[in-house]
C-alpha positions, 0 to 999 in steps of 0.5 A: 307394377311388378312385384320385387323381392330383395333379400336383406340382412338388417343389423341395423335400422331399416329404412325404406327409401321414397323411390320404394315407397312412390314405386308401391305408390303407398304417398306420404301418409301411412299405416305401419301394421307390426305383429309377430314375424310381419310389418306392413305398410299401408297408405292412410287416407285422410280423413276428410269429416265434411265429405263423409257427412255429404255420404250420410245426409239423406240416409235416413230420409226426412224421418228423425231417427227416433222413428226407426224401430231397431228392435232393441229391448231395454234390460235396465238403466243404459242397457241396451239387448 
């Protein structure tokens, strides 16, 4: 994709058309990140819980999670360090 620059003067609302979003391959679901002096528009991937479970399946093998030693030190009630 070719990088384009376009200077604008935003006196009212700034609207980015669908054509520009499609050109950037952003899709329909977007993240808008606003920081001082900049705005980022990112594609938001749809969260697929089933796919995530399939990716995690078998991570611990056949062992129970309690069989792993994570070297946590218990300092008090509900406290792990």
